[in-house]
Structure formats: C-alpha cells, structure tokens
N, C-alpha and C positions, 0 to 999 in steps of 0.2 A: 453742417458736420466737418469736423478736421478727419483728414485719414490719419489713422494711426501710426503710418511710414512716413508721412513728414510729421508728425509731432515729433521725432528724433532730432535729435540735437545735428545729427548729421548720418552719411551712411557711409560704411568704410567700403572700400573694395578694392581686393590687390588684384595689378594686371599681371598675373604668374607671367606671360612672354617678355616684359622688361623690365620686372622686379618692381615695378612702383607702386606705391598704397595713395590710392587717394581718399580723402575726407570731404564727399558730396554734401555739402549743405540742403536742407530744404530751400526748393525752390530754383536749384542747380539739377540741369540732366547730368548722369553719368557721362554721355559724350559731351559737355561744356567742360566738366573737370578733367574729362583725357585731356582734350584738347591745349586748355590753359595747363596741363603739363609738360607740354610738347609733344603729346603722344599724338601721331597721326591717325585720323581715324575716319574711313569714309563716310559721308551722310548727304543724300541730297536733298531730302525733303525737311530733315531733323523733328519731323510729324507723326513717325510709327505708320507713314504709311507705302513707303516704299521698299522698304526693307534694306537698304544699303549697309545702315549702322547693325546689322545683324550678328551679334557675338554670343560665341558661346559660353555657358557657364559649366565651370568646372567644380564649383562648390556655391552652398547658398540657394535660396528660394527667390525667383522674383516675381515683383508683384508685376503682372503686364498690364500695361497701357494703353497698348498699341491695336490697330484695328486691323492688322495684318496675318497675326498667328491664329490657326484654328483652335478649337477646343483639346486638340488631341496635344497638339504643343506644345500650349500653356500647360497642361497635366505632366507631361515629362520635362518642362521645366529644362532642357536642353539646350537653349537658345532662349536670345532675348534681343530686342530691339530698346539700344541703351539710350537712344534720345527722346523717349519719353516714360519708360520704365523705369521701376525701381525696387526697393526688397525691402523687407523689413528683419532681414537678417545680415550680416557680412556675406559679403558676395567676393569670389574668386573669379576671375573672367578671362578668356583666353586674348589678352591685350597685350 
C-alpha cells in the first residue's frame, strides 16, 4: 500500500532562513532537495539514525520516519530529521 504522503506530486518546503522554496518530489528526501538547491545541510548518516540533520519546524506537520525522535518529540512536531521524514502538509523549516 502506498503512503498517502508519497501519493502527492511533490512536497512544498519553504526554507525560512534562505528564502528558498523547495519542490520535493516523491522518492526524494528534503535533505537531498536542499542540497540540490545549494543549501549546506549537515547529515552524517542520511538514515534517520544520527540526528545531525534535525531541523526546526516553523509551520506544518511532519510525518516522522526516523528511529531517533521519541514519542513526545514526534507529538510536538517542533523538529524533524529531514533525511528521511516527509509531511502531508506544506512545511516551513529553519533552513
């Protein structure tokens, strides 16, 4: 069964700090899209395990797909690991 968040044509991510708007297609991580747009984003593992790419969420609701953040962090939705997580809503991130 296909994940509803993956069925969308793309995910819109606004990078508040740089003023960049990313159109993230299915199968591409936010981290990959940010790097393709020329943003320097730290990520060591790119598997949702190390936490290096943890990013503040200013607006929107992340779909957490990592194994690092605990239940409370996921409920608050203040941060997300952009190497593996997505969203079913438009996101504004502190990038």
